[in-house]
Biotite code that builds the C-alpha atoms (Angstrom):
import biotite.structure as struc

atoms = struc.array([
    struc.Atom([-58.629, -12.902, 153.952], chain_id="A", res_id=1, res_name="UNK", atom_name="CA", element="C"),
    struc.Atom([-58.091, -10.806, 150.779], chain_id="A", res_id=2, res_name="UNK", atom_name="CA", element="C"),
    struc.Atom([-59.402, -7.304, 150.714], chain_id="A", res_id=3, res_name="UNK", atom_name="CA", element="C"),
    struc.Atom([-61.078, -8.377, 147.500], chain_id="A", res_id=4, res_name="UNK", atom_name="CA", element="C"),
    struc.Atom([-63.187, -11.121, 149.364], chain_id="A", res_id=5, res_name="UNK", atom_name="CA", element="C"),
    struc.Atom([-66.572, -9.733, 150.011], chain_id="A", res_id=6, res_name="UNK", atom_name="CA", element="C"),
    struc.Atom([-67.831, -9.380, 153.498], chain_id="A", res_id=7, res_name="UNK", atom_name="CA", element="C"),
    struc.Atom([-69.229, -12.386, 155.090], chain_id="A", res_id=8, res_name="UNK", atom_name="CA", element="C"),
    struc.Atom([-68.111, -14.782, 152.451], chain_id="A", res_id=9, res_name="UNK", atom_name="CA", element="C"),
    struc.Atom([-65.182, -16.024, 154.523], chain_id="A", res_id=10, res_name="UNK", atom_name="CA", element="C"),
    struc.Atom([-62.778, -18.114, 153.140], chain_id="A", res_id=11, res_name="UNK", atom_name="CA", element="C"),
    struc.Atom([-64.954, -20.233, 151.116], chain_id="A", res_id=12, res_name="UNK", atom_name="CA", element="C"),
    struc.Atom([-65.428, -17.696, 148.312], chain_id="A", res_id=13, res_name="UNK", atom_name="CA", element="C"),
    struc.Atom([-62.052, -16.347, 148.838], chain_id="A", res_id=14, res_name="UNK", atom_name="CA", element="C"),
    struc.Atom([-60.762, -14.321, 145.686], chain_id="A", res_id=15, res_name="UNK", atom_name="CA", element="C"),
    struc.Atom([-57.082, -14.154, 145.164], chain_id="A", res_id=16, res_name="UNK", atom_name="CA", element="C"),
    struc.Atom([-55.219, -11.860, 142.943], chain_id="A", res_id=17, res_name="UNK", atom_name="CA", element="C"),
    struc.Atom([-55.745, -8.304, 141.954], chain_id="A", res_id=18, res_name="UNK", atom_name="CA", element="C"),
    struc.Atom([-58.498, -8.622, 139.389], chain_id="A", res_id=19, res_name="UNK", atom_name="CA", element="C"),
    struc.Atom([-62.173, -8.317, 140.570], chain_id="A", res_id=20, res_name="UNK", atom_name="CA", element="C"),
    struc.Atom([-64.485, -10.760, 138.904], chain_id="A", res_id=21, res_name="UNK", atom_name="CA", element="C"),
    struc.Atom([-66.949, -9.192, 136.389], chain_id="A", res_id=22, res_name="UNK", atom_name="CA", element="C"),
    struc.Atom([-70.680, -9.941, 137.245], chain_id="A", res_id=23, res_name="UNK", atom_name="CA", element="C"),
    struc.Atom([-72.389, -9.480, 133.770], chain_id="A", res_id=24, res_name="UNK", atom_name="CA", element="C"),
    struc.Atom([-76.369, -9.487, 133.420], chain_id="A", res_id=25, res_name="UNK", atom_name="CA", element="C"),
    struc.Atom([-78.095, -11.992, 131.397], chain_id="A", res_id=26, res_name="UNK", atom_name="CA", element="C"),
    struc.Atom([-79.735, -10.334, 128.444], chain_id="A", res_id=27, res_name="UNK", atom_name="CA", element="C"),
    struc.Atom([-83.389, -10.364, 128.025], chain_id="A", res_id=28, res_name="UNK", atom_name="CA", element="C"),
    struc.Atom([-84.910, -12.751, 125.379], chain_id="A", res_id=29, res_name="UNK", atom_name="CA", element="C"),
    struc.Atom([-87.558, -10.125, 124.746], chain_id="A", res_id=30, res_name="UNK", atom_name="CA", element="C"),
    struc.Atom([-84.906, -7.550, 123.404], chain_id="A", res_id=31, res_name="UNK", atom_name="CA", element="C"),
    struc.Atom([-83.056, -10.228, 121.390], chain_id="A", res_id=32, res_name="UNK", atom_name="CA", element="C"),
    struc.Atom([-86.478, -11.038, 119.632], chain_id="A", res_id=33, res_name="UNK", atom_name="CA", element="C"),
    struc.Atom([-87.270, -7.421, 119.019], chain_id="A", res_id=34, res_name="UNK", atom_name="CA", element="C"),
    struc.Atom([-83.972, -6.760, 117.652], chain_id="A", res_id=35, res_name="UNK", atom_name="CA", element="C"),
    struc.Atom([-84.241, -9.654, 115.090], chain_id="A", res_id=36, res_name="UNK", atom_name="CA", element="C"),
    struc.Atom([-87.647, -8.644, 114.044], chain_id="A", res_id=37, res_name="UNK", atom_name="CA", element="C"),
    struc.Atom([-86.601, -5.122, 113.578], chain_id="A", res_id=38, res_name="UNK", atom_name="CA", element="C"),
    struc.Atom([-83.579, -6.274, 111.297], chain_id="A", res_id=39, res_name="UNK", atom_name="CA", element="C"),
    struc.Atom([-86.056, -8.296, 109.204], chain_id="A", res_id=40, res_name="UNK", atom_name="CA", element="C"),
    struc.Atom([-88.542, -5.442, 108.614], chain_id="A", res_id=41, res_name="UNK", atom_name="CA", element="C"),
    struc.Atom([-85.599, -3.061, 108.026], chain_id="A", res_id=42, res_name="UNK", atom_name="CA", element="C"),
    struc.Atom([-84.280, -5.542, 105.255], chain_id="A", res_id=43, res_name="UNK", atom_name="CA", element="C"),
    struc.Atom([-87.717, -6.074, 103.819], chain_id="A", res_id=44, res_name="UNK", atom_name="CA", element="C"),
    struc.Atom([-88.335, -2.334, 103.368], chain_id="A", res_id=45, res_name="UNK", atom_name="CA", element="C"),
    struc.Atom([-84.759, -1.818, 101.835], chain_id="A", res_id=46, res_name="UNK", atom_name="CA", element="C"),
    struc.Atom([-85.574, -4.617, 99.319], chain_id="A", res_id=47, res_name="UNK", atom_name="CA", element="C"),
    struc.Atom([-89.096, -3.225, 98.416], chain_id="A", res_id=48, res_name="UNK", atom_name="CA", element="C"),
    struc.Atom([-87.576, 0.118, 97.852], chain_id="A", res_id=49, res_name="UNK", atom_name="CA", element="C"),
    struc.Atom([-84.896, -1.071, 95.594], chain_id="A", res_id=50, res_name="UNK", atom_name="CA", element="C"),
    struc.Atom([-87.442, -3.096, 93.477], chain_id="A", res_id=51, res_name="UNK", atom_name="CA", element="C"),
    struc.Atom([-89.569, 0.096, 93.099], chain_id="A", res_id=52, res_name="UNK", atom_name="CA", element="C"),
    struc.Atom([-86.550, 2.130, 91.991], chain_id="A", res_id=53, res_name="UNK", atom_name="CA", element="C"),
    struc.Atom([-85.761, -0.551, 89.398], chain_id="A", res_id=54, res_name="UNK", atom_name="CA", element="C"),
    struc.Atom([-89.259, -0.330, 87.870], chain_id="A", res_id=55, res_name="UNK", atom_name="CA", element="C"),
    struc.Atom([-89.082, 3.432, 87.817], chain_id="A", res_id=56, res_name="UNK", atom_name="CA", element="C"),
    struc.Atom([-85.850, 3.502, 85.942], chain_id="A", res_id=57, res_name="UNK", atom_name="CA", element="C"),
    struc.Atom([-86.839, 0.750, 83.473], chain_id="A", res_id=58, res_name="UNK", atom_name="CA", element="C"),
    struc.Atom([-90.029, 2.453, 82.789], chain_id="A", res_id=59, res_name="UNK", atom_name="CA", element="C"),
    struc.Atom([-92.263, -0.479, 84.016], chain_id="A", res_id=60, res_name="UNK", atom_name="CA", element="C"),
    struc.Atom([-94.733, -0.477, 86.893], chain_id="A", res_id=61, res_name="UNK", atom_name="CA", element="C"),
    struc.Atom([-98.170, 1.011, 85.904], chain_id="A", res_id=62, res_name="UNK", atom_name="CA", element="C"),
    struc.Atom([-97.529, 0.585, 82.030], chain_id="A", res_id=63, res_name="UNK", atom_name="CA", element="C"),
    struc.Atom([-96.588, -3.100, 82.406], chain_id="A", res_id=64, res_name="UNK", atom_name="CA", element="C"),
    struc.Atom([-99.898, -3.612, 84.597], chain_id="A", res_id=65, res_name="UNK", atom_name="CA", element="C"),
    struc.Atom([-101.862, -1.847, 82.147], chain_id="A", res_id=66, res_name="UNK", atom_name="CA", element="C"),
    struc.Atom([-100.649, -3.658, 79.197], chain_id="A", res_id=67, res_name="UNK", atom_name="CA", element="C"),
    struc.Atom([-101.227, -6.944, 80.940], chain_id="A", res_id=68, res_name="UNK", atom_name="CA", element="C"),
    struc.Atom([-104.775, -6.284, 81.797], chain_id="A", res_id=69, res_name="UNK", atom_name="CA", element="C"),
    struc.Atom([-105.610, -4.886, 78.471], chain_id="A", res_id=70, res_name="UNK", atom_name="CA", element="C"),
    struc.Atom([-106.449, -7.370, 75.626], chain_id="A", res_id=71, res_name="UNK", atom_name="CA", element="C"),
    struc.Atom([-104.863, -5.993, 72.344], chain_id="A", res_id=72, res_name="UNK", atom_name="CA", element="C"),
    struc.Atom([-106.220, -7.020, 69.098], chain_id="A", res_id=73, res_name="UNK", atom_name="CA", element="C"),
    struc.Atom([-104.051, -9.361, 67.120], chain_id="A", res_id=74, res_name="UNK", atom_name="CA", element="C"),
    struc.Atom([-102.279, -7.544, 64.338], chain_id="A", res_id=75, res_name="UNK", atom_name="CA", element="C"),
    struc.Atom([-101.502, -9.323, 61.225], chain_id="A", res_id=76, res_name="UNK", atom_name="CA", element="C"),
    struc.Atom([-98.476, -8.642, 58.934], chain_id="A", res_id=77, res_name="UNK", atom_name="CA", element="C"),
    struc.Atom([-99.104, -6.995, 55.356], chain_id="A", res_id=78, res_name="UNK", atom_name="CA", element="C"),
    struc.Atom([-98.086, -10.311, 53.823], chain_id="A", res_id=79, res_name="UNK", atom_name="CA", element="C"),
    struc.Atom([-100.816, -12.405, 55.816], chain_id="A", res_id=80, res_name="UNK", atom_name="CA", element="C"),
    struc.Atom([-103.412, -9.557, 55.062], chain_id="A", res_id=81, res_name="UNK", atom_name="CA", element="C"),
    struc.Atom([-102.561, -9.679, 51.256], chain_id="A", res_id=82, res_name="UNK", atom_name="CA", element="C"),
    struc.Atom([-102.832, -13.582, 51.143], chain_id="A", res_id=83, res_name="UNK", atom_name="CA", element="C"),
    struc.Atom([-106.255, -13.457, 52.878], chain_id="A", res_id=84, res_name="UNK", atom_name="CA", element="C"),
    struc.Atom([-107.534, -10.634, 50.709], chain_id="A", res_id=85, res_name="UNK", atom_name="CA", element="C"),
    struc.Atom([-106.121, -12.069, 47.457], chain_id="A", res_id=86, res_name="UNK", atom_name="CA", element="C"),
    struc.Atom([-109.050, -14.703, 47.005], chain_id="A", res_id=87, res_name="UNK", atom_name="CA", element="C"),
    struc.Atom([-111.592, -12.148, 48.062], chain_id="A", res_id=88, res_name="UNK", atom_name="CA", element="C"),
    struc.Atom([-110.332, -9.678, 45.491], chain_id="A", res_id=89, res_name="UNK", atom_name="CA", element="C"),
    struc.Atom([-110.120, -12.262, 42.777], chain_id="A", res_id=90, res_name="UNK", atom_name="CA", element="C"),
    struc.Atom([-113.795, -13.341, 43.399], chain_id="A", res_id=91, res_name="UNK", atom_name="CA", element="C"),
    struc.Atom([-114.892, -9.818, 43.329], chain_id="A", res_id=92, res_name="UNK", atom_name="CA", element="C"),
    struc.Atom([-113.160, -9.219, 40.070], chain_id="A", res_id=93, res_name="UNK", atom_name="CA", element="C"),
    struc.Atom([-114.571, -12.336, 38.466], chain_id="A", res_id=94, res_name="UNK", atom_name="CA", element="C"),
    struc.Atom([-118.060, -11.899, 39.632], chain_id="A", res_id=95, res_name="UNK", atom_name="CA", element="C"),
    struc.Atom([-120.277, -8.686, 39.710], chain_id="A", res_id=96, res_name="UNK", atom_name="CA", element="C"),
    struc.Atom([-121.239, -7.774, 43.351], chain_id="A", res_id=97, res_name="UNK", atom_name="CA", element="C"),
    struc.Atom([-124.651, -8.786, 44.391], chain_id="A", res_id=98, res_name="UNK", atom_name="CA", element="C"),
    struc.Atom([-126.866, -6.418, 46.347], chain_id="A", res_id=99, res_name="UNK", atom_name="CA", element="C"),
    struc.Atom([-127.352, -7.092, 49.883], chain_id="A", res_id=100, res_name="UNK", atom_name="CA", element="C"),
    struc.Atom([-130.991, -6.378, 49.930], chain_id="A", res_id=101, res_name="UNK", atom_name="CA", element="C"),
    struc.Atom([-133.172, -7.534, 46.866], chain_id="A", res_id=102, res_name="UNK", atom_name="CA", element="C"),
    struc.Atom([-135.671, -4.823, 45.824], chain_id="A", res_id=103, res_name="UNK", atom_name="CA", element="C"),
    struc.Atom([-138.469, -4.867, 43.580], chain_id="A", res_id=104, res_name="UNK", atom_name="CA", element="C"),
    struc.Atom([-137.853, -3.486, 40.214], chain_id="A", res_id=105, res_name="UNK", atom_name="CA", element="C"),
    struc.Atom([-139.690, -0.250, 39.094], chain_id="A", res_id=106, res_name="UNK", atom_name="CA", element="C"),
    struc.Atom([-141.116, -2.242, 36.161], chain_id="A", res_id=107, res_name="UNK", atom_name="CA", element="C"),
    struc.Atom([-143.023, -4.518, 38.808], chain_id="A", res_id=108, res_name="UNK", atom_name="CA", element="C"),
    struc.Atom([-144.627, -1.668, 40.702], chain_id="A", res_id=109, res_name="UNK", atom_name="CA", element="C"),
    struc.Atom([-147.956, 0.022, 39.611], chain_id="A", res_id=110, res_name="UNK", atom_name="CA", element="C"),
    struc.Atom([-148.440, 3.498, 40.771], chain_id="A", res_id=111, res_name="UNK", atom_name="CA", element="C"),
    struc.Atom([-151.475, 5.597, 40.404], chain_id="A", res_id=112, res_name="UNK", atom_name="CA", element="C"),
    struc.Atom([-150.869, 9.450, 40.504], chain_id="A", res_id=113, res_name="UNK", atom_name="CA", element="C"),
    struc.Atom([-153.310, 11.667, 41.956], chain_id="A", res_id=114, res_name="UNK", atom_name="CA", element="C"),
    struc.Atom([-153.118, 15.442, 42.450], chain_id="A", res_id=115, res_name="UNK", atom_name="CA", element="C"),
    struc.Atom([-154.528, 16.995, 45.790], chain_id="A", res_id=116, res_name="UNK", atom_name="CA", element="C"),
    struc.Atom([-153.324, 20.478, 44.935], chain_id="A", res_id=117, res_name="UNK", atom_name="CA", element="C"),
    struc.Atom([-154.740, 23.411, 43.032], chain_id="A", res_id=118, res_name="UNK", atom_name="CA", element="C"),
    struc.Atom([-152.202, 23.184, 40.304], chain_id="A", res_id=119, res_name="UNK", atom_name="CA", element="C"),
    struc.Atom([-153.345, 21.760, 37.035], chain_id="A", res_id=120, res_name="UNK", atom_name="CA", element="C"),
    struc.Atom([-151.697, 19.069, 35.056], chain_id="A", res_id=121, res_name="UNK", atom_name="CA", element="C"),
    struc.Atom([-149.353, 18.185, 38.210], chain_id="A", res_id=122, res_name="UNK", atom_name="CA", element="C"),
    struc.Atom([-150.456, 14.385, 37.959], chain_id="A", res_id=123, res_name="UNK", atom_name="CA", element="C"),
    struc.Atom([-149.925, 14.099, 34.486], chain_id="A", res_id=124, res_name="UNK", atom_name="CA", element="C"),
    struc.Atom([-146.398, 15.507, 34.461], chain_id="A", res_id=125, res_name="UNK", atom_name="CA", element="C"),
    struc.Atom([-145.411, 13.484, 37.398], chain_id="A", res_id=126, res_name="UNK", atom_name="CA", element="C"),
    struc.Atom([-146.960, 10.269, 35.969], chain_id="A", res_id=127, res_name="UNK", atom_name="CA", element="C"),
    struc.Atom([-145.082, 10.863, 32.547], chain_id="A", res_id=128, res_name="UNK", atom_name="CA", element="C"),
    struc.Atom([-141.698, 11.291, 34.512], chain_id="A", res_id=129, res_name="UNK", atom_name="CA", element="C"),
    struc.Atom([-142.258, 8.145, 36.530], chain_id="A", res_id=130, res_name="UNK", atom_name="CA", element="C"),
    struc.Atom([-142.862, 6.212, 33.230], chain_id="A", res_id=131, res_name="UNK", atom_name="CA", element="C"),
    struc.Atom([-139.717, 7.518, 31.911], chain_id="A", res_id=132, res_name="UNK", atom_name="CA", element="C"),
    struc.Atom([-137.998, 5.901, 35.103], chain_id="A", res_id=133, res_name="UNK", atom_name="CA", element="C"),
    struc.Atom([-139.425, 2.604, 34.579], chain_id="A", res_id=134, res_name="UNK", atom_name="CA", element="C"),
    struc.Atom([-142.493, 2.589, 36.577], chain_id="A", res_id=135, res_name="UNK", atom_name="CA", element="C"),
    struc.Atom([-145.836, 1.325, 35.480], chain_id="A", res_id=136, res_name="UNK", atom_name="CA", element="C"),
    struc.Atom([-148.222, 4.258, 35.904], chain_id="A", res_id=137, res_name="UNK", atom_name="CA", element="C"),
    struc.Atom([-151.962, 3.188, 36.343], chain_id="A", res_id=138, res_name="UNK", atom_name="CA", element="C"),
    struc.Atom([-154.674, 5.768, 36.941], chain_id="A", res_id=139, res_name="UNK", atom_name="CA", element="C"),
    struc.Atom([-153.883, 9.661, 36.710], chain_id="A", res_id=140, res_name="UNK", atom_name="CA", element="C"),
    struc.Atom([-156.023, 12.564, 37.771], chain_id="A", res_id=141, res_name="UNK", atom_name="CA", element="C"),
    struc.Atom([-157.304, 14.442, 40.684], chain_id="A", res_id=142, res_name="UNK", atom_name="CA", element="C"),
    struc.Atom([-157.159, 13.076, 44.196], chain_id="A", res_id=143, res_name="UNK", atom_name="CA", element="C"),
    struc.Atom([-160.297, 11.528, 45.869], chain_id="A", res_id=144, res_name="UNK", atom_name="CA", element="C"),
    struc.Atom([-162.325, 13.764, 48.073], chain_id="A", res_id=145, res_name="UNK", atom_name="CA", element="C"),
    struc.Atom([-160.802, 12.364, 51.285], chain_id="A", res_id=146, res_name="UNK", atom_name="CA", element="C"),
    struc.Atom([-157.493, 13.737, 50.152], chain_id="A", res_id=147, res_name="UNK", atom_name="CA", element="C"),
    struc.Atom([-158.211, 16.599, 47.603], chain_id="A", res_id=148, res_name="UNK", atom_name="CA", element="C"),
    struc.Atom([-156.746, 19.848, 49.209], chain_id="A", res_id=149, res_name="UNK", atom_name="CA", element="C"),
    struc.Atom([-156.090, 17.922, 52.386], chain_id="A", res_id=150, res_name="UNK", atom_name="CA", element="C"),
    struc.Atom([-152.455, 16.903, 51.929], chain_id="A", res_id=151, res_name="UNK", atom_name="CA", element="C"),
    struc.Atom([-150.074, 19.689, 53.334], chain_id="A", res_id=152, res_name="UNK", atom_name="CA", element="C"),
    struc.Atom([-147.023, 17.611, 52.796], chain_id="A", res_id=153, res_name="UNK", atom_name="CA", element="C"),
    struc.Atom([-144.989, 16.527, 49.714], chain_id="A", res_id=154, res_name="UNK", atom_name="CA", element="C"),
    struc.Atom([-147.210, 13.522, 49.351], chain_id="A", res_id=155, res_name="UNK", atom_name="CA", element="C"),
    struc.Atom([-148.867, 10.325, 50.559], chain_id="A", res_id=156, res_name="UNK", atom_name="CA", element="C"),
    struc.Atom([-148.045, 6.523, 49.376], chain_id="A", res_id=157, res_name="UNK", atom_name="CA", element="C"),
    struc.Atom([-151.314, 4.572, 49.985], chain_id="A", res_id=158, res_name="UNK", atom_name="CA", element="C"),
    struc.Atom([-151.359, 0.970, 49.603], chain_id="A", res_id=159, res_name="UNK", atom_name="CA", element="C"),
    struc.Atom([-152.926, -2.269, 51.077], chain_id="A", res_id=160, res_name="UNK", atom_name="CA", element="C"),
    struc.Atom([-152.206, -3.787, 54.350], chain_id="A", res_id=161, res_name="UNK", atom_name="CA", element="C"),
    struc.Atom([-150.087, -6.459, 52.560], chain_id="A", res_id=162, res_name="UNK", atom_name="CA", element="C"),
    struc.Atom([-148.043, -4.063, 50.419], chain_id="A", res_id=163, res_name="UNK", atom_name="CA", element="C"),
    struc.Atom([-144.392, -5.009, 50.727], chain_id="A", res_id=164, res_name="UNK", atom_name="CA", element="C"),
    struc.Atom([-142.317, -2.135, 52.634], chain_id="A", res_id=165, res_name="UNK", atom_name="CA", element="C"),
    struc.Atom([-139.760, -2.286, 49.955], chain_id="A", res_id=166, res_name="UNK", atom_name="CA", element="C"),
    struc.Atom([-142.560, -0.979, 47.302], chain_id="A", res_id=167, res_name="UNK", atom_name="CA", element="C"),
    struc.Atom([-142.975, 2.074, 49.560], chain_id="A", res_id=168, res_name="UNK", atom_name="CA", element="C"),
    struc.Atom([-139.171, 2.463, 50.065], chain_id="A", res_id=169, res_name="UNK", atom_name="CA", element="C"),
    struc.Atom([-138.471, 2.398, 46.197], chain_id="A", res_id=170, res_name="UNK", atom_name="CA", element="C"),
    struc.Atom([-141.305, 4.920, 45.393], chain_id="A", res_id=171, res_name="UNK", atom_name="CA", element="C"),
    struc.Atom([-139.902, 7.171, 48.316], chain_id="A", res_id=172, res_name="UNK", atom_name="CA", element="C"),
    struc.Atom([-136.632, 7.561, 46.656], chain_id="A", res_id=173, res_name="UNK", atom_name="CA", element="C"),
    struc.Atom([-138.435, 9.223, 43.742], chain_id="A", res_id=174, res_name="UNK", atom_name="CA", element="C"),
    struc.Atom([-140.266, 11.703, 46.059], chain_id="A", res_id=175, res_name="UNK", atom_name="CA", element="C"),
    struc.Atom([-138.543, 12.135, 49.703], chain_id="A", res_id=176, res_name="UNK", atom_name="CA", element="C"),
    struc.Atom([-140.843, 13.408, 52.432], chain_id="A", res_id=177, res_name="UNK", atom_name="CA", element="C"),
    struc.Atom([-143.694, 11.232, 51.566], chain_id="A", res_id=178, res_name="UNK", atom_name="CA", element="C"),
    struc.Atom([-145.803, 9.540, 54.216], chain_id="A", res_id=179, res_name="UNK", atom_name="CA", element="C"),
    struc.Atom([-147.128, 6.021, 54.063], chain_id="A", res_id=180, res_name="UNK", atom_name="CA", element="C"),
    struc.Atom([-150.685, 4.944, 54.716], chain_id="A", res_id=181, res_name="UNK", atom_name="CA", element="C"),
    struc.Atom([-152.840, 1.933, 54.011], chain_id="A", res_id=182, res_name="UNK", atom_name="CA", element="C"),
    struc.Atom([-156.539, 1.335, 53.067], chain_id="A", res_id=183, res_name="UNK", atom_name="CA", element="C"),
    struc.Atom([-158.757, -1.510, 52.582], chain_id="A", res_id=184, res_name="UNK", atom_name="CA", element="C"),
    struc.Atom([-157.782, -2.416, 48.946], chain_id="A", res_id=185, res_name="UNK", atom_name="CA", element="C"),
    struc.Atom([-156.834, -5.842, 48.011], chain_id="A", res_id=186, res_name="UNK", atom_name="CA", element="C"),
    struc.Atom([-154.612, -5.130, 44.942], chain_id="A", res_id=187, res_name="UNK", atom_name="CA", element="C"),
    struc.Atom([-150.991, -4.452, 44.622], chain_id="A", res_id=188, res_name="UNK", atom_name="CA", element="C"),
    struc.Atom([-151.003, -0.988, 43.138], chain_id="A", res_id=189, res_name="UNK", atom_name="CA", element="C"),
    struc.Atom([-150.034, 2.063, 45.099], chain_id="A", res_id=190, res_name="UNK", atom_name="CA", element="C"),
    struc.Atom([-151.557, 5.490, 45.003], chain_id="A", res_id=191, res_name="UNK", atom_name="CA", element="C"),
    struc.Atom([-148.951, 8.487, 45.074], chain_id="A", res_id=192, res_name="UNK", atom_name="CA", element="C"),
    struc.Atom([-151.200, 11.595, 46.096], chain_id="A", res_id=193, res_name="UNK", atom_name="CA", element="C"),
    struc.Atom([-149.293, 14.686, 45.577], chain_id="A", res_id=194, res_name="UNK", atom_name="CA", element="C"),
    struc.Atom([-149.586, 17.353, 48.231], chain_id="A", res_id=195, res_name="UNK", atom_name="CA", element="C"),
    struc.Atom([-149.188, 21.218, 48.761], chain_id="A", res_id=196, res_name="UNK", atom_name="CA", element="C"),
    struc.Atom([-145.560, 20.992, 49.744], chain_id="A", res_id=197, res_name="UNK", atom_name="CA", element="C"),
    struc.Atom([-144.597, 18.994, 46.397], chain_id="A", res_id=198, res_name="UNK", atom_name="CA", element="C"),
    struc.Atom([-142.266, 20.748, 44.188], chain_id="A", res_id=199, res_name="UNK", atom_name="CA", element="C"),
    struc.Atom([-140.713, 18.181, 41.891], chain_id="A", res_id=200, res_name="UNK", atom_name="CA", element="C"),
    struc.Atom([-139.417, 14.597, 41.730], chain_id="A", res_id=201, res_name="UNK", atom_name="CA", element="C"),
    struc.Atom([-135.785, 13.846, 42.926], chain_id="A", res_id=202, res_name="UNK", atom_name="CA", element="C"),
    struc.Atom([-133.385, 13.784, 40.078], chain_id="A", res_id=203, res_name="UNK", atom_name="CA", element="C"),
    struc.Atom([-132.432, 10.609, 38.477], chain_id="A", res_id=204, res_name="UNK", atom_name="CA", element="C"),
    struc.Atom([-128.979, 10.749, 39.907], chain_id="A", res_id=205, res_name="UNK", atom_name="CA", element="C"),
    struc.Atom([-130.208, 11.422, 43.534], chain_id="A", res_id=206, res_name="UNK", atom_name="CA", element="C"),
    struc.Atom([-132.944, 8.602, 43.116], chain_id="A", res_id=207, res_name="UNK", atom_name="CA", element="C"),
    struc.Atom([-130.343, 6.161, 41.713], chain_id="A", res_id=208, res_name="UNK", atom_name="CA", element="C"),
    struc.Atom([-128.095, 6.862, 44.930], chain_id="A", res_id=209, res_name="UNK", atom_name="CA", element="C"),
    struc.Atom([-130.824, 6.389, 47.161], chain_id="A", res_id=210, res_name="UNK", atom_name="CA", element="C"),
    struc.Atom([-131.802, 3.111, 45.446], chain_id="A", res_id=211, res_name="UNK", atom_name="CA", element="C"),
    struc.Atom([-128.080, 1.936, 45.746], chain_id="A", res_id=212, res_name="UNK", atom_name="CA", element="C"),
    struc.Atom([-128.162, 2.679, 49.460], chain_id="A", res_id=213, res_name="UNK", atom_name="CA", element="C"),
    struc.Atom([-131.296, 0.817, 50.150], chain_id="A", res_id=214, res_name="UNK", atom_name="CA", element="C"),
    struc.Atom([-129.797, -2.194, 48.026], chain_id="A", res_id=215, res_name="UNK", atom_name="CA", element="C"),
    struc.Atom([-126.383, -1.976, 49.828], chain_id="A", res_id=216, res_name="UNK", atom_name="CA", element="C"),
    struc.Atom([-126.859, -0.532, 53.327], chain_id="A", res_id=217, res_name="UNK", atom_name="CA", element="C"),
    struc.Atom([-123.976, 0.760, 54.963], chain_id="A", res_id=218, res_name="UNK", atom_name="CA", element="C"),
    struc.Atom([-122.619, -1.824, 57.535], chain_id="A", res_id=219, res_name="UNK", atom_name="CA", element="C"),
    struc.Atom([-122.445, -0.669, 61.103], chain_id="A", res_id=220, res_name="UNK", atom_name="CA", element="C"),
    struc.Atom([-118.770, -0.049, 62.377], chain_id="A", res_id=221, res_name="UNK", atom_name="CA", element="C"),
    struc.Atom([-116.858, -3.067, 63.511], chain_id="A", res_id=222, res_name="UNK", atom_name="CA", element="C"),
    struc.Atom([-116.531, -3.535, 67.256], chain_id="A", res_id=223, res_name="UNK", atom_name="CA", element="C"),
    struc.Atom([-113.208, -3.594, 68.722], chain_id="A", res_id=224, res_name="UNK", atom_name="CA", element="C"),
    struc.Atom([-112.008, -7.436, 69.682], chain_id="A", res_id=225, res_name="UNK", atom_name="CA", element="C"),
])
């Protein structure tokens, strides 16, 4: 029996030669699975990091996401805008612009001028000026007892409950600061009762500008698309 033969094995498991057989352990399956999973995770992390670096150097990332989420308004080329604006410009040049709001003309408004202040001749002076501006002036004189010396403001516009608001607005351009009231009358005339704070009528230029704004109100700012 050789000296390399393990004790008790006899000749059945006799080993010959000078090399001792290597007895290797079986590798655990758990270790192999864990090693594979670790490799996969490492590769995934490396790939994700590489993509982030690429986005950073290219200037993408948050900017690209923001651009994708935001809806920009479509822009038109100058040529397209000019083509679309040409018909409108031509029609504007061929026909005068119409007011957006149709206001009553001063010649259709009858106004009675009353003086509720201690100043003599005030109602007549104001009535004459309103006549020059195209209004139809009716009665002129001192204010009724209900208003005489009882109007601290610039004036009061007094009409019937059915009086068109546009009539008050047109008269208000001649005398800013007036208040509006109604009474039981059934006629279309309007009373202008001059108060203590009245100084003078608006200039014709300011009154014309105010009338133009009433006829063509400034449109609200367009909303972003």
